[in-house]
C-alpha positions, 0 to 999 in steps of 0.5 A: 519303844520296846524298852519303854514297853518292857519297863511298863511290863516290869513295873506292872508285874512289880505292882501286881506282885506287891498287891498279891503279897499284901493280900496274902499277908492280910489273909494270913494275918486274918487266918491266924486270928481266926485260928487263935479264936477257935483254939480259945473256944476249944480250950474254954469249952473242952479244956486242953492237954486232956489225959496229960499231967498238964490237963486243964478242965473246961471253964465252967463259971459264966463270969470266966466264960463271958470275958473269954468269949469277948476275947474270942470275938475280938480276935475273930468277930465271926466265931459264932461258936463263941456266941453259942457258948456265951449265951448258954453259959449266961442262960444257965447261970440265970436259971440258978437261985438268984434274986430277980434283978440278977436273973434279969441281968443274966437273961438280958446277957444271954439274949444279947449273945443269942441275938448275935449268934443268930445273926452270925449263923442262922442255921445253928440249932443250938443258938435257936434252942437257947432262944426258945428257952429264953422266950419260955423262961421270960413268960412267952411260952406260946411265942417259944413254941411258935418260933420253934415250929416255924423256924426249926421244925419246918426246916428239919421235920425228919429230925426226931430231936427237933420233935422232942424239943417241940413237944417239950415246948408245947407241954410247957405252954399248956398246948396238950393237944399239939404235944399229943400230935407230936407223940409219933415223932418223939423218943421214949422219954418225951413220949412218957411225959406226953402220956403223963400230961395227957392222963392229967389233962383227961382227968381234969376234963373228967372232973369238969364234966362231972361238976 
C-alpha cells in the first residue's frame, strides 16, 4: 500500500514538474517575442548604436515604418507602441501634398492603426491625439473637440497640455467662445493664438453690427 502511494506521489510530482517546465518554457518564449518586438520599436523610432560608428538613424519613411510595425505586431500583438507609431506615420504622410485618393488611403491606414491602438491601450494619450486629429482632418471638427473634451479632458483636467489641445480643437472648429474659456489653463503660445482669434471674432461681430 505504501509503495503504491509513493508511486502515485512520484508520478504526480513528475507531472506537476513537466507542467511547470512547459508553462515556464511558453512564458520564456512569449517574453522573448515581446522583447524583440519592443526592441524593434525602439530601433525604428529612435535609431540604434547612437553615438558610435555603427549609428543608424530612426526610420522616417511611412512605407518603411508600416511594414516594420506589422512585423512588431506579428511578434507581439499587444505592442501598442507599434500602433501609435504606425498611426502617426500614416497620418503625417496623409498631410503631405498628395492627390486626394492617396490622402484618403493613408487616412484610412492611420484610422486602422489608431483604432487598434485605442483597443490595446485605452489610456494612451498619443493615440487619442491622433484620433482627434484624424476627425479634424476628415471634416469632423465638432466631433473632434467633443471627443477630446469627453474622453481626455474629463480624465486629465489638471494637465495643461490637454487644455492646449482642447483650445486648438475649439479654434479649428470655430468654437471661439469655448476656446476663450480655455485661456486660463493654456500655455503662452496657445493663449496668443486664442487672443488673435478673439480679436478677429470681435472685429467680425463689430462689422456685422454696423451693417
